[in-house]
C-alpha positions as CSV (number, residue, x, y, z in Angstrom):
1,M,-0.1,-0.1,-0.2
2,K,1.5,3.3,-1.2
3,P,1.4,6.2,1.7
4,V,-0.5,8.8,0.9
5,N,1.3,12.2,0.1
6,F,-0.7,15.2,1.1
7,I,1.4,17.6,-1.3
8,E,0.6,15.4,-4.0
9,M,-3.1,15.4,-3.6
10,L,-2.9,19.0,-2.9
11,S,-1.4,19.8,-6.3
12,H,-3.9,17.8,-8.1
13,A,-6.6,19.4,-6.2
14,L,-5.7,23.0,-7.4
15,G,-5.0,21.6,-11.1
16,K,-1.9,19.6,-11.5
17,L,0.2,22.5,-10.2
18,P,4.2,21.4,-9.9
19,T,4.4,19.5,-6.3
20,A,7.5,22.1,-5.5
21,I,5.1,24.8,-6.3
22,V,2.6,23.6,-3.7
23,G,5.2,22.5,-1.2
24,A,6.7,26.0,-1.2
25,W,3.6,27.6,-0.7
26,L,2.8,25.1,1.9
27,V,5.6,26.4,3.7
28,M,5.3,29.7,3.4
29,G,2.0,29.4,5.0
30,I,3.0,27.3,8.0
31,L,5.7,30.0,8.4
32,L,3.3,32.9,8.5
33,L,0.8,31.5,10.5
34,F,3.7,30.7,13.6
35,G,5.1,34.3,13.2
36,L,1.4,36.0,13.3
37,A,0.6,33.4,16.4
38,A,4.2,34.5,17.8
39,R,3.7,38.2,17.3
40,S,0.2,37.9,18.7
41,A,1.4,36.0,21.8
42,L,4.1,39.1,22.3
43,A,1.4,41.7,21.9
44,S,-0.8,40.1,24.3
45,A,1.5,39.6,26.8
46,A,1.2,41.6,30.0
47,D,4.6,42.4,29.9
48,P,6.7,41.4,27.1
49,M,10.5,41.6,28.7
50,L,9.2,39.1,31.3
51,P,9.2,35.4,30.0
52,D,6.0,33.1,30.0
53,E,5.5,30.3,32.4
54,G,6.8,26.9,30.6
55,V,6.8,26.3,26.8
56,T,4.6,28.5,24.9
57,L,4.5,29.6,21.5
58,R,6.0,32.9,22.5
59,H,8.8,31.1,24.4
60,I,9.5,28.5,21.0
61,A,9.5,31.8,18.8
62,E,12.2,33.7,21.1
63,V,14.2,31.0,21.4
64,I,14.7,30.4,17.7
65,A,15.3,34.2,17.4
66,E,17.8,34.7,19.8
67,W,19.8,31.2,18.2
68,L,19.7,32.5,15.0
69,D,20.8,36.1,16.2
70,G,23.7,34.6,17.9
71,F,24.3,32.3,15.0
72,V,24.7,34.9,12.4
73,A,26.7,37.0,14.7
74,Q,29.2,34.0,15.1
75,V,29.3,33.2,11.6
76,S,29.9,36.8,10.1
77,E,32.0,38.2,12.8
78,L,31.1,41.6,11.4
79,H,29.9,44.9,13.2
80,G,26.1,45.2,12.5
81,A,25.1,41.6,11.5
82,R,22.1,41.7,13.5
83,R,21.1,43.3,9.9
84,F,21.5,40.2,8.0
85,V,19.4,38.1,10.8
86,P,15.9,38.5,9.0
87,F,17.5,37.5,5.9
88,F,19.3,34.5,6.8
89,G,17.1,33.4,9.6
90,S,13.9,33.6,6.6
91,I,16.1,31.1,4.6
92,F,17.3,29.1,7.4
93,M,13.4,28.5,8.4
94,F,12.0,28.3,5.1
95,I,14.6,25.2,4.3
96,L,14.1,23.6,7.5
97,T,10.3,23.8,7.3
98,A,10.4,22.2,3.8
99,N,12.7,19.4,4.9
100,F,10.5,18.4,7.8
101,L,7.3,18.7,5.4
102,G,9.3,16.9,2.5
103,K,9.3,13.5,4.6
104,P,7.2,13.6,7.4
105,D,7.4,9.5,7.7
106,T,10.3,8.9,7.4
107,S,13.0,8.6,10.0
108,F,16.4,7.5,10.6
109,T,19.1,6.0,13.3
110,V,22.9,6.9,13.4
111,V,24.9,3.7,14.7
112,G,28.3,4.3,15.0
113,P,31.2,2.1,16.9
114,T,30.9,1.8,20.6
115,P,34.6,3.2,22.1
116,D,36.6,0.6,24.0
117,R,36.7,0.9,27.8
118,N,40.2,2.5,27.5
119,A,40.1,4.3,24.4
120,A,41.4,8.0,24.6
121,T,40.4,11.0,22.9
122,V,42.9,13.7,21.7
123,G,42.4,17.5,20.5
124,V,44.8,19.9,19.4
125,S,44.0,23.4,18.0
126,A,46.1,26.4,17.2
127,N,45.1,29.5,16.0
128,L,47.0,32.6,14.7
129,P,45.4,36.3,14.8
130,L,46.3,38.2,11.8
131,S,45.8,41.4,10.5
132,L,42.6,40.7,8.4
133,G,40.9,38.0,10.7
134,K,42.4,34.5,11.8
135,A,44.1,31.6,10.7
136,F,43.5,28.2,12.5
137,V,44.4,24.3,12.7
138,N,42.3,21.5,14.6
139,Y,42.9,17.9,15.0
140,D,41.1,15.5,16.7
141,A,41.7,11.8,17.4
142,N,40.2,9.0,18.9
143,L,42.2,5.7,20.0
144,S,41.8,2.6,21.3
145,Q,43.3,-1.1,20.5
146,S,40.3,-2.3,18.0
147,Y,39.8,1.0,16.0
148,S,41.1,5.0,15.6
149,T,39.5,7.7,14.0
150,H,41.1,11.2,13.1
151,A,39.6,14.1,11.7
152,A,41.8,17.4,10.8
153,S,40.6,20.8,9.7
154,L,42.6,24.2,8.5
155,G,40.6,27.3,8.0
156,L,40.8,31.1,7.4
157,K,38.7,33.7,8.5
158,I,38.7,36.9,7.2
159,A,36.4,39.9,8.5
160,F,35.6,42.3,5.7
């Protein structure tokens, strides 16, 4: 028995529109309703500066906004990075919602190796400040008798 795909059904009902367009409209509608509901919850609060008790829609929206603000500021490392938060935050939320909407019945499990009792984790990192940014190198290793894993990264961050 084939599972029912809501987006395909809606696409067919709307005159065989492409499923990508119907899915994008659906994601935009979900995000718009979430934004309006969160704005309404913030406007109806007795004191908007005080958090609500427990987990509410307003609380979830504030956590997402704070996380996106911090993430964009950390990645860009620019003065005035907050002006990019609405743009990158909107793109991120659209892609995240579209991914969850596209495969709601899909689940996955990641099974990795179980480390030995006598395993060691070793990490080394070095940063070099430069006039335009910084250079960095990282190395991490998990070592045991039955297996070993190694990871290295090298990078350059330039502020402009």
